[in-house]
Every structure is written in structure tokens, then in C-alpha cells.
C-alpha positions as CSV (number, residue, x, y, z in Angstrom):
1,M,85.3,80.2,102.8
2,P,87.5,80.1,105.9
3,E,86.4,81.9,108.4
4,L,88.2,85.3,108.8
5,G,86.3,87.1,111.4
6,K,87.4,90.1,112.1
7,Y,89.8,90.2,109.4
8,A,87.1,89.7,106.6
9,D,86.9,93.3,105.4
10,T,90.8,93.9,105.2
11,V,91.3,90.5,103.6
12,L,88.3,90.8,101.0
13,S,89.3,94.5,100.1
14,A,93.1,93.4,99.3
15,Y,91.3,90.8,96.8
16,G,89.4,93.4,95.5
17,V,92.2,96.1,95.2
18,S,94.7,93.1,94.0
19,L,92.1,92.1,91.4
20,L,91.2,96.0,90.0
21,L,95.3,96.1,89.7
22,L,95.5,93.1,88.0
23,V,93.1,93.9,85.1
24,V,94.1,97.4,85.2
25,L,97.7,96.4,84.0
26,V,96.1,93.6,82.0
27,L,94.4,96.5,80.0
28,A,97.3,98.8,79.9
29,S,99.8,95.8,78.9
30,M,97.2,95.3,75.5
31,R,97.0,98.7,74.8
32,A,100.6,99.7,74.8
33,S,100.8,96.0,72.3
34,R,98.3,97.7,69.7
35,K,100.4,100.6,69.8
36,A,103.7,98.9,69.3
37,L,102.3,97.2,66.6
38,K,100.5,100.0,64.8
39,E,104.1,101.4,65.0
40,L,106.2,98.5,63.5
41,E,103.4,98.3,61.0
42,K,104.3,102.1,60.0
43,V,107.4,101.1,60.2
44,E,107.8,97.9,57.7
45,S,105.5,100.1,55.3
46,R,107.9,102.7,54.7
47,K,110.6,100.3,54.6
48,N,109.1,98.0,51.9
49,G,107.6,100.6,50.0
């Protein structure tokens, strides 16, 4: 790991916030995908049956 000196706190917190945002975005995307899949299955079941 490179020596960050007096900027270590700032840089590491920026990495932490970035990782947290990535996790939140992935989870939100997975949730939206599941919701859309359920809606699609509902519409297709009405169409077919």
C-alpha cells in the first residue's frame, strides 16, 4: 500500500464510501430485478391462462 501521509484518512474514507455505494447499488439492482421478474411472471400468467 502506498504511503498516503496526511491524506490517508481522506483517501481511505473515500474508498470506504465508494465501496458502500457500490454494495447499495448492487443490492438495489438485484431487488429491482426480482420485482420486475415477479411482475413479468404475473403478466405472462394472465396472458397464457
